[in-house]
C-alpha positions in Angstrom: -162.2 -67.9 220.2 -162.2 -70.7 222.8 -162.1 -70.0 226.9 -158.8 -70.3 226.5 -158.2 -67.4 224.1 -159.7 -65.4 225.8 -158.7 -65.5 229.2 -155.3 -65.3 227.5 -156.9 -62.2 225.9 -158.0 -60.3 229.4 -154.6 -61.7 230.9 -152.4 -59.6 228.1 -155.3 -56.4 228.5 -154.9 -56.2 232.2 -151.5 -56.1 232.2 -151.3 -53.7 230.2 -153.9 -51.5 231.0 -152.1 -51.7 235.0 -148.5 -52.1 234.8 -148.4 -50.0 230.8 -146.2 -53.2 229.6 -146.9 -56.7 227.8 -146.4 -60.6 228.8 -143.4 -61.7 226.9 -144.8 -65.5 225.0 -142.3 -67.4 227.6 -144.8 -65.9 231.0 -148.1 -66.8 229.1 -146.6 -70.1 228.3 -145.5 -70.1 232.0 -149.1 -69.0 233.3 -151.3 -70.7 230.8 -149.4 -73.9 229.3 -148.1 -75.0 225.6 -150.9 -73.6 224.5 -150.6 -69.7 224.9 -148.1 -69.2 221.7 -150.8 -70.7 219.4 -153.4 -68.8 221.4 -151.4 -65.1 220.5 -151.9 -66.0 217.1 -155.1 -66.9 217.0 -155.8 -63.9 218.5 -153.5 -61.9 216.4 -155.2 -63.5 213.6 -158.8 -62.7 215.0 -157.3 -58.8 215.3 -157.2 -59.1 219.4 -153.6 -58.9 219.5 -150.6 -57.4 216.6 -147.9 -59.6 217.1 -143.7 -59.4 216.0 -142.3 -62.4 214.5 -141.5 -64.4 217.9 -145.0 -63.7 219.2 -144.1 -60.8 221.3 -147.2 -58.2 221.1 -147.0 -55.0 219.5 -150.1 -53.6 220.3 -153.3 -54.8 222.4 -155.9 -51.6 220.9 -155.5 -49.0 222.3 -152.1 -50.3 224.2 -148.9 -51.1 222.3 -145.0 -52.0 223.4 -143.4 -49.7 220.8 -143.3 -45.8 220.3 -146.0 -44.2 217.7 -145.4 -40.9 219.0 -147.5 -40.4 221.6 -146.8 -41.4 225.2 -149.7 -41.3 227.8 -149.1 -40.5 232.1 -151.7 -41.8 234.9 -151.6 -41.4 238.2 -149.3 -43.9 238.0 -148.9 -45.7 235.3 -147.4 -45.3 232.2 -148.4 -46.3 228.4 -147.1 -46.3 225.5 -150.1 -44.2 223.1 -150.1 -46.5 219.8 -152.1 -43.3 217.8 -153.6 -40.5 218.1 -157.2 -42.5 218.1 -155.5 -45.0 220.7 -154.2 -41.9 223.0 -157.6 -40.1 223.7 -159.8 -43.5 224.5 -157.2 -44.9 227.0 -159.5 -42.8 229.8 -162.4 -43.7 229.1 -161.1 -47.4 229.4 -160.0 -47.2 232.5 -162.7 -46.5 234.8 -158.9 -45.6 237.3 -158.1 -43.3 235.1 -159.8 -40.7 235.2 -158.1 -38.1 233.3 -154.3 -38.5 231.6 -152.2 -36.7 230.3 -151.1 -37.6 226.7 -147.4 -36.0 225.0 -146.3 -36.0 221.3 -144.8 -33.8 218.5 -145.7 -32.3 216.0 -144.8 -34.6 212.8 -144.1 -31.5 210.4 -141.9 -29.1 213.0 -141.4 -31.1 215.5 -143.2 -28.3 218.1 -144.7 -30.4 221.5 -147.7 -30.5 222.4 -149.5 -32.2 225.6 -153.6 -32.4 226.3 -154.9 -33.4 229.6 -157.6 -35.7 228.2 -160.3 -36.5 230.5 -164.4 -38.7 230.2 -166.3 -35.2 231.1 -164.7 -32.9 227.5 -162.7 -32.8 225.2 -159.4 -31.1 225.7 -158.9 -27.3 224.3 -156.9 -26.3 221.4 -156.7 -25.8 217.9 -154.4 -28.7 217.2 -155.8 -31.5 214.3 -155.4 -35.2 213.4 -154.4 -36.3 210.8 -155.1 -39.8 209.5 -153.6 -41.0 207.0 -154.8 -44.5 205.8 -158.2 -45.4 205.2 -160.7 -47.4 207.0 -160.5 -50.0 204.3 -156.7 -50.6 204.7 -156.0 -49.7 207.7 -155.3 -53.9 208.8 -152.5 -54.2 205.8 -150.5 -52.6 207.7 -151.6 -52.2 211.7 -148.0 -51.2 212.9 -147.8 -47.6 210.0 -151.4 -47.0 210.1 -151.1 -46.4 213.6 -148.1 -44.6 213.4 -150.0 -42.2 211.4 -152.4 -41.4 213.4 -150.8 -38.4 214.5 -151.5 -34.7 215.9 -150.4 -30.9 214.2 -150.1 -27.8 215.2 -152.6 -27.4 211.8 -153.8 -27.6 208.3 -150.3 -26.2 207.4 -148.2 -28.5 209.9 -150.3 -31.3 207.9 -149.6 -30.3 204.6 -146.3 -29.1 205.0 -145.7 -33.3 206.3 -147.3 -34.7 203.4 -145.4 -32.5 201.0 -142.3 -33.5 202.7 -142.9 -37.8 202.9 -145.0 -37.9 199.3 -147.8 -38.4 201.3 -152.0 -39.1 200.1 -154.1 -36.8 202.2 -156.3 -38.4 204.7 -158.6 -37.1 206.4 -158.5 -34.0 208.6 -160.8 -33.8 212.2 -160.2 -31.7 214.8 -159.3 -32.5 218.6 -163.6 -32.5 219.5 -164.6 -35.1 216.8 -160.9 -36.5 217.9 -162.1 -37.6 220.5 -165.7 -38.2 220.2 -164.4 -40.9 218.0 -162.7 -42.1 220.7 -165.1 -42.0 223.5 -166.5 -45.1 222.9 -165.0 -46.5 220.4 -163.3 -49.2 223.1 -166.3 -49.8 225.1 -165.9 -53.6 227.0 -162.6 -54.6 225.7 -160.7 -55.1 229.5 -163.9 -57.4 230.4 -165.0 -61.1 229.6 -166.8 -61.6 226.0 -166.1 -58.3 224.5 -166.7 -58.8 220.2 -165.3 -56.7 218.1 -167.8 -54.6 216.2 -169.2 -55.9 212.6 -167.5 -53.4 210.3 -172.1 -52.2 210.2 -171.6 -51.3 213.1 -168.2 -50.0 212.9 -169.4 -47.7 210.7 -173.0 -46.8 212.5 -170.4 -45.7 215.4 -168.6 -43.8 212.6 -171.9 -42.1 211.8 -172.6 -41.1 215.5 -169.8 -39.4 216.1 -170.4 -37.0 213.0 -168.5 -38.7 210.2 -169.1 -39.0 207.3 -167.5 -39.7 203.1 -164.9 -42.3 201.5 -162.2 -42.7 204.0 -164.8 -44.4 206.9 -166.0 -46.3 204.4 -169.4 -44.4 204.0 -171.6 -42.3 201.9 -171.4 -38.5 201.9 -168.1 -36.0 200.9 
């Protein structure tokens, strides 16, 4: 990326971090000049941002600007959580938010759930996360992918939801595994010079947090 792209990326991310909202294309053009929209699209193509057809920011992982099943409340800011993974990542990324309240409803039965997610340890609970789309296909339709990384009451609710929706079982993990997955995944994303993980580095990270199998692009069951 060029330095102009990086400046715009940082501005978008830091705006979301501090306010919970993304600047509009018009606001970015006023600040960065007529090349802002092209820079936005370059960041979208490089998978730093997810845009809609009008160049509005839909997602800047782990932040979202559309409801995808999670609300995340900090001391002074309310965010849309992009998914279970992203919602649990926020306290690890935000220096001023050592703990956040993550809330959602079970997609199967509608039961409300909330957790105080901190940097110190996984929250207690018997709920499970179900990720529908395997890693190799997550960016085919990233909004669909994130909208289907959800938290359920337990395995029975995952099965009931899959039976109702006709989906194939993806990957189910407990809250401690979800917390470990989210803990360092976005390290450095609010800093200058952030570089997204290459596939080999991502695979190593997945192994470190205890994941394995084809869903994650790894060997083993």
